[in-house]
C-alpha positions as CSV (number, residue, x, y, z in Angstrom):
1,M,0.0,0.1,0.0
2,F,1.5,3.3,-1.0
3,N,1.8,6.4,1.1
4,P,-0.3,9.3,0.0
5,D,2.2,11.8,1.5
6,S,4.5,10.8,-1.5
7,L,2.0,12.4,-3.8
8,P,2.4,16.2,-4.8
9,H,1.2,18.9,-2.4
10,Y,-0.1,22.3,-3.7
11,D,-0.2,25.7,-2.2
12,P,-3.6,27.0,-3.1
13,A,-2.3,30.6,-3.0
14,E,0.1,29.8,-5.8
15,D,-1.4,26.9,-7.8
16,R,-5.2,26.6,-7.3
17,K,-6.3,22.9,-7.7
18,V,-10.0,22.2,-7.8
19,A,-11.8,18.8,-7.4
20,V,-15.5,17.8,-7.3
21,I,-16.6,14.7,-5.7
22,T,-20.0,13.0,-5.2
23,G,-20.7,11.3,-1.9
24,G,-17.7,12.9,-0.2
25,N,-19.2,13.2,3.2
26,S,-18.9,9.5,4.3
27,G,-17.2,6.2,3.7
28,I,-14.3,6.1,1.3
29,G,-15.3,9.5,-0.1
30,W,-14.7,11.1,3.3
31,Y,-11.1,10.1,3.3
32,T,-10.7,10.9,-0.4
33,V,-11.7,14.4,0.5
34,L,-9.4,14.4,3.5
35,H,-6.4,13.7,1.5
36,L,-7.3,16.1,-1.4
37,Y,-7.7,18.8,1.3
38,M,-4.4,18.0,2.9
39,H,-2.8,18.3,-0.5
40,G,-4.0,21.8,-1.1
41,F,-7.1,21.2,-3.3
42,V,-10.3,23.3,-3.3
43,V,-12.9,20.5,-2.9
44,Y,-16.6,20.7,-3.7
45,I,-18.4,18.0,-1.8
46,C,-21.8,17.0,-3.6
47,G,-24.5,15.7,-1.4
48,R,-28.3,15.9,-0.9
49,N,-28.3,16.9,2.8
50,S,-26.5,20.2,3.6
51,N,-26.5,19.4,7.4
52,R,-24.6,16.0,6.9
53,V,-22.1,17.5,4.5
54,N,-21.4,20.6,6.6
55,E,-21.0,18.4,9.6
56,A,-18.6,16.2,7.6
57,I,-16.6,19.4,6.7
58,K,-16.2,20.2,10.3
59,E,-14.9,16.7,11.0
60,L,-12.6,16.8,8.1
61,K,-11.0,20.0,9.3
62,T,-10.6,18.6,12.7
63,E,-9.0,15.4,11.5
64,A,-6.6,17.3,9.1
65,A,-5.5,19.6,12.0
66,K,-5.0,16.5,14.2
67,R,-2.8,14.8,11.5
68,I,-0.8,18.0,10.8
69,S,-0.1,18.5,14.6
70,K,1.6,15.0,14.6
71,R,4.0,15.8,11.8
72,G,6.1,18.4,13.6
73,K,8.5,20.0,11.2
74,D,7.0,18.0,8.4
75,S,3.9,20.0,8.7
76,L,5.5,23.1,7.1
77,K,5.0,21.7,3.6
78,I,1.3,21.2,4.2
79,H,-1.0,24.0,2.8
80,L,-4.6,23.1,3.4
81,G,-7.1,23.7,0.6
82,S,-10.8,24.5,1.2
83,L,-14.0,22.7,1.5
84,H,-17.4,23.5,0.1
85,Y,-20.9,22.0,0.0
86,L,-22.6,21.7,-3.3
87,H,-26.2,20.4,-3.3
88,N,-26.6,17.6,-5.8
89,D,-29.2,14.8,-5.7
90,L,-28.2,12.0,-8.1
91,S,-31.8,10.7,-8.2
92,D,-32.9,14.0,-9.9
93,L,-31.1,14.8,-13.1
94,K,-32.3,18.4,-13.2
95,C,-30.7,18.8,-9.8
96,V,-27.4,17.3,-11.3
97,E,-27.5,20.0,-14.0
98,R,-28.0,22.7,-11.5
99,A,-25.1,21.5,-9.5
100,A,-22.9,21.4,-12.7
101,S,-24.0,24.8,-13.6
102,K,-23.0,26.4,-10.3
103,I,-19.5,24.8,-10.6
104,C,-19.1,26.2,-14.2
105,K,-20.1,29.6,-12.8
106,K,-17.6,29.6,-9.8
107,E,-14.7,27.9,-11.4
108,E,-12.7,28.5,-14.7
109,K,-11.3,24.9,-14.7
110,L,-11.6,21.6,-12.9
111,D,-8.6,19.4,-12.2
112,V,-10.3,16.4,-10.8
113,L,-13.9,15.0,-10.9
114,I,-14.6,12.0,-8.9
115,N,-17.8,10.1,-9.5
116,N,-17.7,8.4,-6.0
117,A,-21.3,8.1,-4.8
118,A,-23.1,4.9,-5.0
119,T,-26.2,3.0,-3.9
120,V,-25.9,-0.8,-3.6
121,A,-28.4,-3.5,-4.2
122,L,-31.6,-1.7,-3.4
123,P,-35.1,-2.8,-4.1
124,Y,-36.5,-2.1,-7.5
125,E,-37.5,1.5,-7.8
126,L,-37.9,4.2,-10.5
127,T,-36.6,7.8,-10.1
128,K,-38.6,10.8,-11.1
129,D,-36.7,10.5,-14.4
130,N,-38.1,7.1,-14.9
131,F,-34.8,5.2,-14.6
132,E,-34.1,2.4,-12.2
133,I,-32.7,3.9,-9.0
134,Q,-29.3,2.1,-9.1
135,L,-28.7,2.7,-12.8
136,Q,-29.4,6.5,-12.4
137,T,-27.4,7.1,-9.2
138,N,-24.4,4.9,-10.0
139,Y,-24.2,5.6,-13.7
140,I,-26.5,7.9,-15.5
141,A,-26.3,10.9,-13.2
142,H,-22.5,10.6,-13.3
143,F,-22.5,10.3,-17.0
144,L,-24.6,13.6,-17.2
145,L,-22.5,15.4,-14.5
146,S,-19.2,14.4,-16.4
147,I,-20.5,15.7,-19.7
148,R,-21.7,19.0,-18.2
149,L,-18.2,19.6,-16.6
150,L,-16.3,18.3,-19.5
151,P,-15.3,21.9,-20.7
152,L,-13.7,22.6,-17.3
153,L,-11.9,19.3,-17.3
154,Q,-10.7,19.9,-20.8
155,K,-9.4,23.4,-19.9
156,A,-7.4,22.0,-17.0
157,R,-6.3,18.8,-18.9
158,G,-7.8,17.3,-15.8
159,R,-8.8,13.9,-14.5
160,L,-12.1,12.0,-14.6
161,I,-12.3,9.2,-12.0
162,T,-15.3,6.9,-11.7
163,L,-15.6,4.4,-9.0
164,T,-16.9,1.0,-9.9
165,S,-17.0,-2.4,-8.1
166,V,-15.7,-6.0,-8.4
167,C,-19.4,-6.9,-8.6
168,H,-19.5,-5.7,-12.2
169,Q,-18.1,-9.3,-12.9
170,L,-21.8,-10.5,-12.2
171,E,-22.6,-9.2,-15.7
172,F,-21.6,-12.5,-17.5
173,R,-22.8,-11.3,-20.9
174,Y,-23.7,-7.9,-22.3
175,W,-27.1,-6.6,-21.0
176,G,-28.8,-3.7,-22.8
177,L,-29.6,-1.0,-20.3
178,G,-33.2,-1.3,-21.2
179,Q,-33.1,-4.5,-19.2
180,D,-34.6,-3.7,-15.9
181,W,-34.2,-7.1,-14.0
182,N,-37.4,-6.4,-12.1
183,Y,-38.0,-10.0,-11.0
184,E,-38.2,-11.9,-7.8
185,P,-36.5,-12.8,-5.6
186,N,-35.2,-9.3,-5.2
187,M,-32.0,-10.3,-3.2
188,I,-30.7,-11.9,-6.4
189,F,-31.9,-9.6,-9.1
190,T,-30.9,-6.4,-7.2
191,W,-27.3,-7.5,-7.5
192,L,-27.7,-7.9,-11.2
193,R,-29.0,-4.4,-11.7
194,Y,-26.0,-3.2,-9.5
195,A,-23.6,-5.2,-11.8
196,M,-25.2,-3.6,-14.8
197,A,-24.8,0.0,-13.5
198,K,-21.1,-0.7,-12.5
199,T,-20.3,-2.3,-15.9
200,A,-21.8,0.7,-17.6
201,S,-19.6,3.0,-15.5
202,I,-16.5,1.3,-16.8
203,Q,-17.7,1.4,-20.3
204,F,-18.5,5.0,-20.0
205,T,-15.0,5.7,-18.7
206,K,-13.4,4.0,-21.7
207,M,-15.6,5.8,-24.2
208,M,-14.8,9.2,-22.4
209,A,-11.0,8.3,-22.8
210,I,-11.5,7.6,-26.5
211,K,-13.8,10.7,-27.3
212,Y,-11.8,13.1,-25.2
213,P,-8.2,12.0,-24.9
214,E,-6.9,15.2,-23.5
215,V,-8.8,14.3,-20.2
216,L,-7.3,11.4,-18.2
217,C,-10.2,9.0,-17.6
218,L,-9.9,6.1,-15.1
219,S,-12.1,3.7,-13.3
220,I,-11.5,2.2,-9.9
221,H,-12.5,-0.8,-7.8
222,P,-11.5,0.6,-4.4
223,G,-11.7,-2.8,-2.7
224,M,-14.0,-4.7,-0.5
225,V,-15.0,-2.0,1.8
226,M,-17.5,-3.5,4.1
227,S,-17.8,-0.9,6.9
228,T,-19.6,1.6,4.9
229,H,-23.3,2.4,5.5
230,I,-24.3,1.4,1.8
231,F,-25.2,-2.1,3.0
232,S,-27.7,-0.7,5.7
233,Y,-30.7,-1.8,3.6
234,W,-29.8,-5.3,4.0
235,T,-28.7,-5.3,7.5
236,R,-31.9,-3.6,8.6
237,L,-34.2,-6.2,7.1
238,P,-36.4,-8.1,9.7
239,I,-34.8,-11.3,10.8
240,V,-32.6,-11.9,7.8
241,G,-30.8,-8.6,8.4
242,I,-28.9,-10.4,11.2
243,F,-27.6,-12.9,8.7
244,F,-26.6,-10.3,6.2
245,W,-24.8,-8.3,9.0
246,M,-22.8,-11.5,9.9
247,L,-22.1,-12.2,6.3
248,F,-20.7,-8.6,5.6
249,Q,-18.7,-8.8,8.9
250,I,-17.0,-12.1,7.9
251,V,-16.3,-11.0,4.3
252,G,-14.9,-7.7,5.7
253,L,-12.6,-9.6,8.2
254,F,-10.9,-11.8,5.5
255,L,-11.2,-9.7,2.4
256,G,-12.1,-6.3,3.4
257,V,-10.2,-3.0,3.6
258,S,-10.9,0.0,5.7
259,N,-12.6,3.3,4.4
260,E,-9.2,4.9,4.2
261,Q,-7.4,2.1,2.5
262,G,-10.4,2.0,0.0
263,S,-9.8,5.8,-0.7
264,L,-6.2,5.4,-1.7
265,A,-6.7,4.1,-5.2
266,T,-8.8,7.3,-5.9
267,V,-6.2,9.5,-4.2
268,R,-3.4,8.0,-6.2
269,C,-5.3,8.2,-9.6
270,A,-6.2,11.8,-8.8
271,L,-2.7,13.0,-7.9
272,S,0.0,10.8,-9.2
273,P,2.3,12.5,-11.7
274,Q,3.3,9.1,-13.0
275,L,-0.2,8.6,-14.7
276,N,-0.7,10.3,-18.1
277,T,-3.1,10.4,-21.0
278,E,-0.8,8.8,-23.5
279,R,-0.2,5.7,-21.6
280,D,-3.0,5.3,-19.1
281,N,-6.2,6.7,-20.5
282,G,-9.2,4.4,-19.9
283,K,-7.5,2.1,-17.6
284,Y,-9.0,0.2,-14.6
285,F,-7.4,0.1,-11.2
286,T,-8.1,-1.8,-8.0
287,T,-7.3,-1.4,-4.2
288,G,-4.4,1.0,-3.6
289,G,-4.2,2.1,-7.3
290,V,-2.9,-1.2,-8.8
291,E,-3.6,-1.5,-12.4
292,S,-5.8,-4.4,-13.3
293,K,-8.4,-5.5,-16.0
294,P,-12.0,-5.4,-15.8
295,S,-14.3,-8.1,-17.0
296,Y,-14.5,-9.0,-20.8
297,I,-17.9,-7.4,-21.1
298,A,-16.7,-4.1,-19.4
299,N,-13.6,-4.1,-21.7
300,N,-15.4,-4.7,-24.9
301,L,-15.5,-1.5,-26.9
302,D,-18.5,-2.6,-29.0
303,D,-20.5,-3.1,-25.9
304,A,-19.2,0.2,-24.5
305,A,-20.4,2.0,-27.7
306,S,-23.8,0.4,-27.4
307,T,-24.1,1.6,-23.7
308,W,-23.1,5.1,-24.8
309,I,-25.5,5.3,-27.6
310,W,-28.4,4.0,-25.3
311,T,-27.5,6.6,-22.7
312,V,-27.4,9.4,-25.0
313,H,-30.8,8.5,-26.5
314,A,-32.4,8.0,-23.1
315,L,-31.2,11.3,-21.8
316,R,-32.3,13.1,-25.0
317,D,-35.8,11.5,-24.6
318,R,-36.0,13.1,-21.3
319,G,-35.0,16.5,-22.5
320,F,-31.2,16.5,-21.7
321,K,-29.1,17.5,-24.7
322,V,-25.8,15.6,-24.6
């Protein structure tokens, strides 16, 4: 596991670096924000609840101060950035557009966009935009946000980082995104819906790398992070919730990584000067920022093109020009 302190630090007074992250108020996103903040970044934290995000900002500042105080003389090279709340509800595409518009008005460029937020294995539900909830929050909303912020990324020759999951491997053959998998038992088909959304996220990253080669586009599986609250639906179920809680604890014990360990792949891909567009665009990384390969389906460019075309048409049908 690499040390994030080895990555470049910036002084915002001399070299303003800007990052936008979805879901940065908890889990691995919280630690991603912490490291970016301690490396001098101006970070916009997207979230639905202002109270939760603002509370997270207070905690992040406290943790950063605590870590700096332990460094002694080494703390002199640390220039803290700044943290800002940005309202963004991924289940509402108009809200996504408003959030992107606010960034475009406030910033001239964007160095890093991190599509971090996720919902995992929820019951079948349609959003107000008439997309399955996991498909929209994990993939389509991030697609739209990325396209709207693309001009700022291009101006900075920045980085687009999208988090995915090893569970994308459950998509054993290409499924068109019109397949909703609304079948019973939910505890099986909900994981297939999740896998489809995460496969689409990898395919999107690859297509972005091809279409916009000046932006470094990377996808990441952060590791088996079992301590996050995203499994709360399963652990709160009557009776069987205890079984799922025990299952997640066992998996976490033998295969899991902590929230901070899970954030390191994102931090490395966001900051490492060793990565560049000529050699690394469209690549897939796993825990700690180790280069790897996604599934055959996720890696297939014909399937990726089909996913892209479907998404563009689906958004246009709803009035979003992309």
